[in-house]
Steps between C-alpha positions, in 0.01 A plus 500: 500500500216266404413462867488877542280542191266228627477665843433841344233350275331340802500832689348683202231234461421516871472881502290493183262253663483719812420806291229320306338371819511841672187712477511857378408617851801320644736638235377854574541449875862395441543816291366712785733329749801535269432865423465583870859396574652624174590845632611409852845586630813619327550200276618537143265465205642156421465380860139619518421327172651171616311510831167583335548233231600242760200584717259468208636165384513368857138600547402277209636200692260546793246219524145594411382427854744754645449777245252681723806607700647657186177690433502637855873578492467690173221719638676566832838562338360732233287692752789568738789535256344679203356847469131457581385666177726269299370203699138597432573554130664158483197335662261672259697390193538146641121484542446627145755252364320210671165632377633509142505121496124491545430734208750342261377208291827422322743277685797688650386829344452651847864421582615664178286810557588546867867438426503775238321737741751419775798569274345823375466589869871433541574721200285787631625484860863474388460808281337694787775394737773610260329836450513546877871414502449176692778245456433199278528164680432260214839342409388453139412868461818606677689301237295656218584841642862442397399516135190715468239702686329270751146603400569439131671171576209388715246580227703306245552201731131491599396516133722204419368312803137565399562380145669184628221422745232566237682267261515225763132553580394479134708185455353351821837351590546232763527648848321821396308519829824505702664753268206738524493472878870592514430786257222631724691450825814678382304803379280518811793477743693770314199732472409460869860553610524818292166623628607441859816708452314781321220525755738474794685803366189712453 
């Protein structure tokens, strides 16, 4: 058991270091790549989530010298696999997110701000999708749907998430940079995936 805990701790430390060393542009390119394959095939919501999560974490392991291939792959994959309007919208927001770093003076504030915007995007696109009777593919929301209305459950869960992230930001906890990058990435992937489904059905 001690050996397993040590191995798990080493993996977490390694991934944290990879997140901290990854630029915002690279994180967003991984989001674009992950979102582009999130709605492919007839896989279950859980299978899609595992594939997307695995792809994102694997992408962090790519050496800096080879990351140009990831940038190119994300653009090619998103262009051919996503609805073109969704792809263009994703590029615009990615550009604005990167630009936010240049106008923000406080450390990590741009990650906090863009993460909140991305998750609000997930909230809005999920609500639009549900109004159009599109099926929900987020395993967490599917589970919430067993107890309450999905839209209400999502608003409550996002509110709790925002409060938690704001608390961690105010406390400036260790590893905050990595946490905020995960916060941003999760919201951006979900919002882009939702947008792709909505625009493909228009």
